[in-house]
C-alpha atoms as a printed R data frame, in Angstrom:
    type eleno elety resid chain resno       x       y       z
1   ATOM     1    CA   MET     A     1 139.257 100.017  60.641
2   ATOM     2    CA   THR     A     2 138.875 100.202  64.389
3   ATOM     3    CA   THR     A     3 135.470 100.349  66.070
4   ATOM     4    CA   PRO     A     4 135.043 103.474  68.213
5   ATOM     5    CA   PRO     A     5 134.397 102.789  71.897
6   ATOM     6    CA   PRO     A     6 130.806 103.218  73.057
7   ATOM     7    CA   SER     A     7 129.881 106.563  74.540
8   ATOM     8    CA   ALA     A     8 129.241 106.978  78.254
9   ATOM     9    CA   THR     A     9 125.521 107.503  77.583
10  ATOM    10    CA   ALA     A    10 125.216 104.270  75.604
11  ATOM    11    CA   ARG     A    11 127.196 102.367  78.202
12  ATOM    12    CA   ASN     A    12 125.053 103.672  81.063
13  ATOM    13    CA   ALA     A    13 121.889 102.878  79.100
14  ATOM    14    CA   LEU     A    14 123.102  99.297  78.691
15  ATOM    15    CA   VAL     A    15 123.748  99.093  82.430
16  ATOM    16    CA   VAL     A    16 120.206 100.282  83.207
17  ATOM    17    CA   ILE     A    17 118.741  97.781  80.731
18  ATOM    18    CA   ALA     A    18 120.846  95.017  82.276
19  ATOM    19    CA   VAL     A    19 119.567  95.931  85.761
20  ATOM    20    CA   VAL     A    20 115.931  95.812  84.571
21  ATOM    21    CA   VAL     A    21 116.421  92.485  82.784
22  ATOM    22    CA   THR     A    22 118.230  91.056  85.811
23  ATOM    23    CA   GLY     A    23 115.385  92.160  88.097
24  ATOM    24    CA   ALA     A    24 112.832  90.465  85.834
25  ATOM    25    CA   ALA     A    25 114.924  87.280  85.746
26  ATOM    26    CA   LEU     A    26 115.303  87.285  89.533
27  ATOM    27    CA   HIS     A    27 111.545  87.640  89.939
28  ATOM    28    CA   TRP     A    28 110.893  84.821  87.480
29  ATOM    29    CA   MET     A    29 113.403  82.506  89.204
30  ATOM    30    CA   GLY     A    30 112.408  83.534  92.733
31  ATOM    31    CA   ALA     A    31 111.266  80.055  93.751
32  ATOM    32    CA   ILE     A    32 114.777  78.739  93.062
33  ATOM    33    CA   ILE     A    33 116.967  81.674  94.080
34  ATOM    34    CA   THR     A    34 115.198  82.754  97.283
35  ATOM    35    CA   PRO     A    35 115.862  79.510  99.246
36  ATOM    36    CA   LEU     A    36 119.482  79.551  98.056
37  ATOM    37    CA   LEU     A    37 119.992  83.152  99.198
38  ATOM    38    CA   LEU     A    38 118.394  82.417 102.562
39  ATOM    39    CA   ALA     A    39 120.706  79.421 102.914
40  ATOM    40    CA   ILE     A    40 123.732  81.584 102.057
41  ATOM    41    CA   PHE     A    41 122.529  84.150 104.590
42  ATOM    42    CA   LEU     A    42 122.257  81.448 107.255
43  ATOM    43    CA   ALA     A    43 125.653  80.030 106.242
44  ATOM    44    CA   VAL     A    44 127.216  83.472 106.783
45  ATOM    45    CA   MET     A    45 125.578  83.622 110.218
46  ATOM    46    CA   VAL     A    46 126.830  80.155 111.177
47  ATOM    47    CA   ASP     A    47 130.327  80.861 109.847
48  ATOM    48    CA   GLY     A    48 130.504  84.136 111.771
49  ATOM    49    CA   PHE     A    49 129.260  82.420 114.909
50  ATOM    50    CA   SER     A    50 131.914  79.697 114.543
51  ATOM    51    CA   ARG     A    51 134.660  82.317 114.205
52  ATOM    52    CA   VAL     A    52 133.389  84.031 117.359
53  ATOM    53    CA   ILE     A    53 133.604  80.681 119.164
54  ATOM    54    CA   LEU     A    54 137.154  80.151 117.882
55  ATOM    55    CA   ALA     A    55 138.128  83.622 119.084
56  ATOM    56    CA   ARG     A    56 136.764  82.849 122.563
57  ATOM    57    CA   VAL     A    57 138.090  79.248 122.678
58  ATOM    58    CA   PRO     A    58 141.270  79.195 120.526
59  ATOM    59    CA   MET     A    59 142.168  75.599 121.438
60  ATOM    60    CA   LEU     A    60 138.924  74.312 119.889
61  ATOM    61    CA   PRO     A    61 139.359  72.734 116.407
62  ATOM    62    CA   PRO     A    62 137.655  74.658 113.566
63  ATOM    63    CA   LEU     A    63 135.407  71.691 112.731
64  ATOM    64    CA   ALA     A    64 134.256  71.439 116.348
65  ATOM    65    CA   ALA     A    65 133.554  75.181 116.428
66  ATOM    66    CA   MET     A    66 131.465  74.854 113.271
67  ATOM    67    CA   LEU     A    67 129.498  71.938 114.770
68  ATOM    68    CA   VAL     A    68 128.852  73.930 117.959
69  ATOM    69    CA   ALA     A    69 127.684  76.899 115.891
70  ATOM    70    CA   ILE     A    70 125.318  74.690 113.872
71  ATOM    71    CA   ILE     A    71 123.908  73.003 116.987
72  ATOM    72    CA   VAL     A    72 123.366  76.314 118.785
73  ATOM    73    CA   SER     A    73 121.684  77.783 115.678
74  ATOM    74    CA   ILE     A    74 119.342  74.801 115.413
75  ATOM    75    CA   VAL     A    75 118.503  75.041 119.121
76  ATOM    76    CA   LEU     A    76 117.694  78.747 118.758
77  ATOM    77    CA   VAL     A    77 115.375  78.022 115.816
78  ATOM    78    CA   ILE     A    78 113.638  75.247 117.768
79  ATOM    79    CA   LEU     A    79 113.215  77.513 120.810
80  ATOM    80    CA   SER     A    80 111.731  80.224 118.589
81  ATOM    81    CA   ALA     A    81 109.226  77.736 117.169
82  ATOM    82    CA   ILE     A    82 108.357  76.593 120.709
83  ATOM    83    CA   VAL     A    83 107.736  80.190 121.806
84  ATOM    84    CA   VAL     A    84 105.389  80.781 118.877
85  ATOM    85    CA   ALA     A    85 103.570  77.463 119.335
86  ATOM    86    CA   ALA     A    86 103.230  77.911 123.108
87  ATOM    87    CA   ASN     A    87 101.680  81.353 122.751
88  ATOM    88    CA   ALA     A    88  99.547  80.796 119.650
89  ATOM    89    CA   GLU     A    89  96.746  78.851 121.376
90  ATOM    90    CA   SER     A    90  96.424  81.191 124.359
91  ATOM    91    CA   PHE     A    91  96.684  84.196 122.044
92  ATOM    92    CA   ILE     A    92  93.743  82.998 119.936
93  ATOM    93    CA   ALA     A    93  91.783  82.201 123.108
94  ATOM    94    CA   THR     A    94  92.398  85.728 124.361
95  ATOM    95    CA   LEU     A    95  91.142  87.199 121.102
96  ATOM    96    CA   ALA     A    96  88.003  85.051 121.355
97  ATOM    97    CA   ALA     A    97  87.411  86.222 124.928
98  ATOM    98    CA   ASP     A    98  87.900  89.840 123.887
99  ATOM    99    CA   GLN     A    99  85.407  89.588 121.030
100 ATOM   100    CA   PRO     A   100  82.661  91.597 122.840
101 ATOM   101    CA   ARG     A   101  85.039  94.516 123.365
102 ATOM   102    CA   LEU     A   102  86.206  94.175 119.758
103 ATOM   103    CA   ASN     A   103  82.577  94.276 118.579
104 ATOM   104    CA   THR     A   104  82.035  97.438 120.615
105 ATOM   105    CA   LEU     A   105  85.037  99.086 118.981
106 ATOM   106    CA   ILE     A   106  83.904  98.000 115.513
107 ATOM   107    CA   ALA     A   107  80.416  99.347 116.177
108 ATOM   108    CA   GLY     A   108  81.866 102.686 117.295
109 ATOM   109    CA   VAL     A   109  83.957 102.976 114.117
110 ATOM   110    CA   ALA     A   110  81.029 101.832 111.957
111 ATOM   111    CA   ALA     A   111  78.794 104.545 113.444
112 ATOM   112    CA   ARG     A   112  81.186 107.146 112.081
113 ATOM   113    CA   LEU     A   113  81.719 105.543 108.684
114 ATOM   114    CA   GLY     A   114  78.077 104.986 107.761
115 ATOM   115    CA   PRO     A   115  75.181 102.533 108.002
116 ATOM   116    CA   HIS     A   116  76.573 100.124 105.400
117 ATOM   117    CA   THR     A   117  79.711  99.411 107.451
118 ATOM   118    CA   PRO     A   118  79.806  96.029 109.275
119 ATOM   119    CA   GLN     A   119  78.794  96.399 112.929
120 ATOM   120    CA   SER     A   120  80.614  93.380 114.402
121 ATOM   121    CA   LEU     A   121  83.456  90.920 113.826
122 ATOM   122    CA   SER     A   122  81.040  88.228 112.670
123 ATOM   123    CA   GLN     A   123  79.635  90.549 110.008
124 ATOM   124    CA   ILE     A   124  83.138  91.356 108.783
125 ATOM   125    CA   LEU     A   125  84.024  87.670 108.573
126 ATOM   126    CA   SER     A   126  80.766  86.871 106.798
127 ATOM   127    CA   ARG     A   127  81.518  89.475 104.146
128 ATOM   128    CA   LEU     A   128  85.119  88.336 103.768
129 ATOM   129    CA   ASP     A   129  84.050  84.674 103.463
130 ATOM   130    CA   PRO     A   130  87.210  83.124 104.962
131 ATOM   131    CA   MET     A   131  86.579  79.792 103.227
132 ATOM   132    CA   GLN     A   132  87.486  81.283  99.864
133 ATOM   133    CA   TYR     A   133  90.974  81.959 101.228
134 ATOM   134    CA   ALA     A   134  91.392  78.518 102.800
135 ATOM   135    CA   ALA     A   135  92.984  77.033  99.671
136 ATOM   136    CA   SER     A   136  95.404  79.978  99.367
137 ATOM   137    CA   VAL     A   137  96.378  79.740 103.043
138 ATOM   138    CA   ALA     A   138  96.933  75.989 102.777
139 ATOM   139    CA   SER     A   139  99.023  76.471  99.640
140 ATOM   140    CA   ALA     A   140 101.077  79.199 101.344
141 ATOM   141    CA   LEU     A   141 101.745  76.958 104.348
142 ATOM   142    CA   GLN     A   142 102.739  74.090 102.073
143 ATOM   143    CA   ASN     A   143 105.077  76.336 100.088
144 ATOM   144    CA   PHE     A   144 106.588  77.647 103.334
145 ATOM   145    CA   GLY     A   145 107.270  74.114 104.543
146 ATOM   146    CA   SER     A   146 108.809  73.103 101.225
147 ATOM   147    CA   ALA     A   147 110.946  76.251 101.131
148 ATOM   148    CA   ALA     A   148 112.149  75.664 104.704
149 ATOM   149    CA   VAL     A   149 113.241  72.116 103.849
150 ATOM   150    CA   LEU     A   150 114.949  73.366 100.682
151 ATOM   151    CA   VAL     A   151 116.791  76.073 102.646
152 ATOM   152    CA   LEU     A   152 118.084  73.476 105.125
153 ATOM   153    CA   ILE     A   153 119.233  71.220 102.270
154 ATOM   154    CA   TYR     A   154 121.040  74.117 100.583
155 ATOM   155    CA   LEU     A   155 122.572  75.095 103.929
156 ATOM   156    CA   GLY     A   156 123.904  71.575 104.488
157 ATOM   157    CA   PHE     A   157 125.526  71.453 101.047
158 ATOM   158    CA   LEU     A   158 127.003  74.946 101.453
159 ATOM   159    CA   ILE     A   159 128.617  74.043 104.759
160 ATOM   160    CA   ALA     A   160 129.839  70.704 103.400
161 ATOM   161    CA   SER     A   161 131.406  72.299 100.305
162 ATOM   162    CA   ARG     A   162 133.037  75.282 102.009
163 ATOM   163    CA   ARG     A   163 136.453  73.519 102.017
164 ATOM   164    CA   ALA     A   164 136.459  73.469  98.221
165 ATOM   165    CA   PHE     A   165 135.960  77.242  97.931
166 ATOM   166    CA   GLU     A   166 139.680  77.967  98.347
167 ATOM   167    CA   ARG     A   167 140.678  75.523  95.602
168 ATOM   168    CA   LYS     A   168 138.011  76.926  93.288
169 ATOM   169    CA   THR     A   169 139.275  80.443  93.939
170 ATOM   170    CA   VAL     A   170 142.791  79.415  92.936
171 ATOM   171    CA   ARG     A   171 141.473  77.937  89.674
172 ATOM   172    CA   LEU     A   172 139.224  80.920  88.923
173 ATOM   173    CA   PHE     A   173 141.931  83.570  89.354
174 ATOM   174    CA   ALA     A   174 145.303  82.765  87.839
175 ATOM   175    CA   SER     A   175 147.322  85.635  89.304
176 ATOM   176    CA   ARG     A   176 147.937  86.360  92.965
177 ATOM   177    CA   GLU     A   177 146.777  89.964  92.516
178 ATOM   178    CA   ALA     A   178 143.430  88.867  91.066
179 ATOM   179    CA   ARG     A   179 142.895  86.414  93.930
180 ATOM   180    CA   HIS     A   180 143.796  89.107  96.433
181 ATOM   181    CA   GLU     A   181 141.312  91.496  94.832
182 ATOM   182    CA   ALA     A   182 138.535  88.877  94.852
183 ATOM   183    CA   LEU     A   183 139.299  88.038  98.483
184 ATOM   184    CA   ASN     A   184 139.046  91.714  99.444
185 ATOM   185    CA   VAL     A   185 135.647  91.992  97.767
186 ATOM   186    CA   PHE     A   186 134.427  88.837  99.498
187 ATOM   187    CA   LEU     A   187 135.661  90.006 102.912
188 ATOM   188    CA   HIS     A   188 134.092  93.425 102.386
189 ATOM   189    CA   ILE     A   189 130.710  91.844 101.657
190 ATOM   190    CA   ARG     A   190 130.973  89.287 104.461
191 ATOM   191    CA   ASN     A   191 132.006  91.849 107.050
192 ATOM   192    CA   ALA     A   192 129.234  94.228 106.010
193 ATOM   193    CA   VAL     A   193 126.593  91.492 106.285
194 ATOM   194    CA   GLU     A   194 127.936  90.315 109.639
195 ATOM   195    CA   ARG     A   195 128.002  93.876 111.013
196 ATOM   196    CA   TYR     A   196 124.443  94.366 109.816
197 ATOM   197    CA   LEU     A   197 123.315  91.164 111.535
198 ATOM   198    CA   TRP     A   198 125.137  92.051 114.745
199 ATOM   199    CA   ILE     A   199 123.710  95.578 114.818
200 ATOM   200    CA   GLN     A   200 120.157  94.440 114.076
201 ATOM   201    CA   THR     A   201 120.389  91.696 116.720
202 ATOM   202    CA   VAL     A   202 121.688  93.971 119.473
203 ATOM   203    CA   THR     A   203 119.308  96.827 118.726
204 ATOM   204    CA   GLY     A   204 116.448  94.341 118.353
205 ATOM   205    CA   LEU     A   205 117.182  92.905 121.798
206 ATOM   206    CA   VAL     A   206 117.319  96.405 123.309
207 ATOM   207    CA   ILE     A   207 114.022  97.430 121.702
208 ATOM   208    CA   ALA     A   208 112.374  94.109 122.630
209 ATOM   209    CA   ALA     A   209 113.522  94.391 126.274
210 ATOM   210    CA   GLY     A   210 112.302  97.977 126.558
211 ATOM   211    CA   SER     A   211 109.012  97.079 124.881
212 ATOM   212    CA   PHE     A   212 108.548  94.159 127.273
213 ATOM   213    CA   VAL     A   213 108.960  96.507 130.256
214 ATOM   214    CA   VAL     A   214 106.441  99.004 128.857
215 ATOM   215    CA   MET     A   215 103.866  96.333 127.974
216 ATOM   216    CA   THR     A   216 104.260  94.633 131.372
217 ATOM   217    CA   MET     A   217 103.778  97.940 133.212
218 ATOM   218    CA   VAL     A   218 100.614  98.623 131.219
219 ATOM   219    CA   GLY     A   219  99.351  95.100 131.891
220 ATOM   220    CA   LEU     A   220  99.213  93.921 128.280
221 ATOM   221    CA   GLU     A   221  98.653  90.192 127.996
222 ATOM   222    CA   HIS     A   222 101.231  88.021 126.190
223 ATOM   223    CA   ALA     A   223 103.895  90.698 126.701
224 ATOM   224    CA   PHE     A   224 106.716  88.188 126.170
225 ATOM   225    CA   PHE     A   225 105.196  87.001 122.889
226 ATOM   226    CA   TRP     A   226 104.847  90.591 121.673
227 ATOM   227    CA   ALA     A   227 108.448  91.343 122.708
228 ATOM   228    CA   PHE     A   228 109.615  88.286 120.771
229 ATOM   229    CA   LEU     A   229 107.627  89.501 117.749
230 ATOM   230    CA   VAL     A   230 109.190  92.966 118.095
231 ATOM   231    CA   PHE     A   231 112.652  91.367 118.033
232 ATOM   232    CA   ILE     A   232 111.895  89.332 114.884
233 ATOM   233    CA   LEU     A   233 110.284  92.263 113.048
234 ATOM   234    CA   ASN     A   234 113.356  94.387 113.741
235 ATOM   235    CA   TYR     A   235 115.166  92.493 110.960
236 ATOM   236    CA   VAL     A   236 112.755  93.939 108.380
237 ATOM   237    CA   PRO     A   237 113.793  97.576 107.759
238 ATOM   238    CA   ILE     A   238 111.244 100.357 108.359
239 ATOM   239    CA   LEU     A   239 108.055  98.313 107.847
240 ATOM   240    CA   GLY     A   240 109.064  95.886 110.591
241 ATOM   241    CA   ALA     A   241 109.497  98.743 113.076
242 ATOM   242    CA   VAL     A   242 106.083 100.171 112.152
243 ATOM   243    CA   ALA     A   243 104.385  96.793 112.597
244 ATOM   244    CA   ALA     A   244 106.238  96.179 115.882
245 ATOM   245    CA   ILE     A   245 104.737  99.396 117.270
246 ATOM   246    CA   ALA     A   246 101.255  99.254 115.756
247 ATOM   247    CA   LEU     A   247 100.323  95.615 116.443
248 ATOM   248    CA   PRO     A   248 100.804  95.648 120.271
249 ATOM   249    CA   ALA     A   249  99.001  99.008 120.457
250 ATOM   250    CA   LEU     A   250  96.084  97.594 118.477
251 ATOM   251    CA   PHE     A   251  95.962  94.539 120.729
252 ATOM   252    CA   ALA     A   252  95.981  96.839 123.792
253 ATOM   253    CA   LEU     A   253  92.990  98.656 122.326
254 ATOM   254    CA   ILE     A   254  91.176  95.331 121.928
255 ATOM   255    CA   GLN     A   255  92.147  94.091 125.396
256 ATOM   256    CA   PHE     A   256  91.278  97.196 127.403
257 ATOM   257    CA   GLY     A   257  88.525  98.562 125.182
258 ATOM   258    CA   GLU     A   258  89.661 102.182 125.568
259 ATOM   259    CA   TRP     A   259  92.294 104.455 124.088
260 ATOM   260    CA   THR     A   260  94.364 105.377 127.164
261 ATOM   261    CA   HIS     A   261  96.256 102.101 127.470
262 ATOM   262    CA   ALA     A   262  96.578 101.740 123.702
263 ATOM   263    CA   LEU     A   263  98.091 105.220 123.371
264 ATOM   264    CA   THR     A   264 100.409 104.484 126.289
265 ATOM   265    CA   VAL     A   265 101.701 101.348 124.557
266 ATOM   266    CA   LEU     A   266 101.940 103.201 121.253
267 ATOM   267    CA   GLY     A   267 103.831 106.132 122.752
268 ATOM   268    CA   GLY     A   268 106.128 103.940 124.859
269 ATOM   269    CA   LEU     A   269 107.117 101.651 121.996
270 ATOM   270    CA   PHE     A   270 107.576 104.605 119.661
271 ATOM   271    CA   ALA     A   271 109.803 106.376 122.200
272 ATOM   272    CA   ILE     A   272 111.976 103.266 122.620
273 ATOM   273    CA   ALA     A   273 112.297 102.746 118.866
274 ATOM   274    CA   PHE     A   274 113.045 106.456 118.349
275 ATOM   275    CA   ILE     A   275 115.764 106.553 121.017
276 ATOM   276    CA   VAL     A   276 117.420 103.352 119.800
277 ATOM   277    CA   GLY     A   277 117.113 104.327 116.145
278 ATOM   278    CA   ASN     A   278 118.483 107.855 116.561
279 ATOM   279    CA   ILE     A   279 120.998 107.478 119.411
280 ATOM   280    CA   VAL     A   280 122.079 103.864 119.901
281 ATOM   281    CA   LEU     A   281 121.957 102.672 116.280
282 ATOM   282    CA   PRO     A   282 124.022 105.521 114.735
283 ATOM   283    CA   ARG     A   283 126.755 105.028 117.361
284 ATOM   284    CA   MET     A   284 126.929 101.288 116.639
285 ATOM   285    CA   GLN     A   285 126.531 101.485 112.889
286 ATOM   286    CA   GLY     A   286 128.666 104.487 112.025
287 ATOM   287    CA   ASN     A   287 129.595 104.121 108.361
288 ATOM   288    CA   SER     A   288 129.689 100.323 108.410
289 ATOM   289    CA   LEU     A   289 126.955  99.808 105.839
290 ATOM   290    CA   ASN     A   290 127.546 103.121 104.036
291 ATOM   291    CA   MET     A   291 124.024 103.203 102.590
292 ATOM   292    CA   ASP     A   292 121.884 106.230 101.973
293 ATOM   293    CA   PRO     A   293 118.680 106.105 104.117
294 ATOM   294    CA   LEU     A   294 116.561 106.696 101.016
295 ATOM   295    CA   ILE     A   295 118.258 103.729  99.347
296 ATOM   296    CA   VAL     A   296 117.343 101.555 102.353
297 ATOM   297    CA   MET     A   297 113.668 102.388 101.770
298 ATOM   298    CA   LEU     A   298 113.876 101.939  97.996
299 ATOM   299    CA   SER     A   299 115.736  98.636  98.369
300 ATOM   300    CA   LEU     A   300 113.009  97.414 100.719
301 ATOM   301    CA   ALA     A   301 110.390  98.203  98.075
302 ATOM   302    CA   PHE     A   302 112.494  96.780  95.214
303 ATOM   303    CA   TRP     A   303 113.414  93.433  96.784
304 ATOM   304    CA   GLY     A   304 109.977  93.143  98.385
305 ATOM   305    CA   THR     A   305 108.376  93.517  94.953
306 ATOM   306    CA   ILE     A   306 110.657  90.846  93.483
307 ATOM   307    CA   TRP     A   307 110.562  88.234  96.277
308 ATOM   308    CA   GLY     A   308 107.951  89.336  98.824
309 ATOM   309    CA   LEU     A   309 108.696  88.913 102.530
310 ATOM   310    CA   PRO     A   310 112.034  87.068 102.027
311 ATOM   311    CA   GLY     A   311 113.121  89.931  99.783
312 ATOM   312    CA   MET     A   312 112.262  92.462 102.493
313 ATOM   313    CA   PHE     A   313 114.215  90.456 105.037
314 ATOM   314    CA   LEU     A   314 117.265  90.287 102.751
315 ATOM   315    CA   SER     A   315 116.900  93.762 101.223
316 ATOM   316    CA   THR     A   316 119.773  95.479 103.049
317 ATOM   317    CA   PRO     A   317 122.355  92.649 102.674
318 ATOM   318    CA   LEU     A   318 121.432  92.234  99.004
319 ATOM   319    CA   THR     A   319 121.808  95.963  98.369
320 ATOM   320    CA   VAL     A   320 125.222  95.986 100.067
321 ATOM   321    CA   LEU     A   321 126.218  93.003  97.905
322 ATOM   322    CA   SER     A   322 125.003  94.741  94.747
323 ATOM   323    CA   MET     A   323 126.775  97.989  95.681
324 ATOM   324    CA   VAL     A   324 130.153  96.298  96.201
325 ATOM   325    CA   ILE     A   325 129.895  94.256  92.988
326 ATOM   326    CA   LEU     A   326 128.784  97.231  90.881
327 ATOM   327    CA   ALA     A   327 131.709  99.268  92.224
328 ATOM   328    CA   GLN     A   328 134.164  96.815  90.631
329 ATOM   329    CA   PHE     A   329 133.354  97.867  87.047
330 ATOM   330    CA   ALA     A   330 133.731 101.267  85.433
331 ATOM   331    CA   GLY     A   331 130.441 100.992  83.542
332 ATOM   332    CA   SER     A   332 128.353 100.411  86.685
333 ATOM   333    CA   ARG     A   333 130.441 102.269  89.291
334 ATOM   334    CA   TRP     A   334 128.156 105.295  89.124
335 ATOM   335    CA   ILE     A   335 125.238 103.142  90.394
336 ATOM   336    CA   ALA     A   336 127.333 101.991  93.358
337 ATOM   337    CA   ILE     A   337 128.208 105.621  94.140
338 ATOM   338    CA   LEU     A   338 124.514 106.557  94.127
339 ATOM   339    CA   LEU     A   339 123.688 103.610  96.395
340 ATOM   340    CA   SER     A   340 126.393 104.510  98.912
341 ATOM   341    CA   GLY     A   341 125.898 106.936 101.746
342 ATOM   342    CA   ASP     A   342 129.064 109.011 101.199
343 ATOM   343    CA   GLY     A   343 129.929 108.359  97.550
344 ATOM   344    CA   ASP     A   344 132.677 105.875  98.495
345 ATOM   345    CA   PRO     A   345 131.083 102.427  98.079
346 ATOM   346    CA   LEU     A   346 134.311 100.492  98.685
347 ATOM   347    CA   GLY     A   347 135.445 102.571 101.653
348 ATOM   348    CA   LEU     A   348 138.705 103.543  99.960
349 ATOM   349    CA   GLY     A   349 138.737 106.976 101.536
350 ATOM   350    CA   VAL     A   350 138.959 110.371  99.923
351 ATOM   351    CA   GLY     A   351 141.788 110.505  97.417
352 ATOM   352    CA   ALA     A   352 142.524 106.781  97.682
353 ATOM   353    CA   GLU     A   353 143.765 105.096  94.551
354 ATOM   354    CA   ARG     A   354 142.051 102.096  93.056
355 ATOM   355    CA   SER     A   355 143.913  98.963  92.143
356 ATOM   356    CA   PRO     A   356 145.057  98.543  88.515
357 ATOM   357    CA   GLU     A   357 142.456  95.814  87.998
358 ATOM   358    CA   GLN     A   358 139.637  98.113  89.181
359 ATOM   359    CA   ALA     A   359 140.951 101.092  87.270
360 ATOM   360    CA   THR     A   360 140.956  99.177  83.972
361 ATOM   361    CA   ALA     A   361 137.742  97.202  84.589
């Protein structure tokens, strides 16, 4: 007696249950998986950078190109840390000097909200009692340092073991067709992640440069620091762009003590982000990521809920990875179609035939 195959409804229900269980497991194992994913993300960046170097300098040995890519990446990280450290002290000093204007603004807002609202920064801090958060802040800094060291360790082992990937692939897939199919999936994911990084980097530099010009013309202090922050926040979809616009405008309100300069900064940064996001970005991106805009927002919320800020940073690459993997199996292909922007998650084209392995998966 043969067992009847499961119905489509039962199969789809199992897929949904598997997604929920996987999400719970990822959240539970976040302390282990998040540093590994960040290391893989950095390894993809370094590998892509080394291939760019090889394309520009073909006579350079691959190992030398990889070493140059690693050294340049480390130098960029060190320079970023120097920029933050160099501006942190003067930034805090500026906030302290602007405290009277900040108190005036707080008093003006408090007058509209009611008599029980704090009238100054000192009253707000006294109610918040910063000392009760000191232990949490110290623990967060310690965890950040430990995670950074763990990411670097993972990154070193990933780069050192990359030569064994080809041999492992041969052992994992017995037939040439299966290896070819796995290679295509890997290249699809790698190229999508690299295109995403390239697009975000270029658009981030354009937005940061334009923002620096606007903030310098207005006379905002620490314009270079704010431009650097705008560039970094550009890697976080949607929420990063909002923060990159709102924070400099808020600081302009504190610095100048009136709304004209703050609204000028707000309008200028919004105009730059709008132009880049609606004119420059679509021309560069095209259909490279093939993700629905609503899915970008939902993925930001989903991965942010599971892993916090690292999840937000990795939300788009992780969603692209999930979409390509889900498209390989008949039971989960419908999820990949919903995640895609045009219903073609693998970019096969309208009417394209799938491989026999995919068709029978």
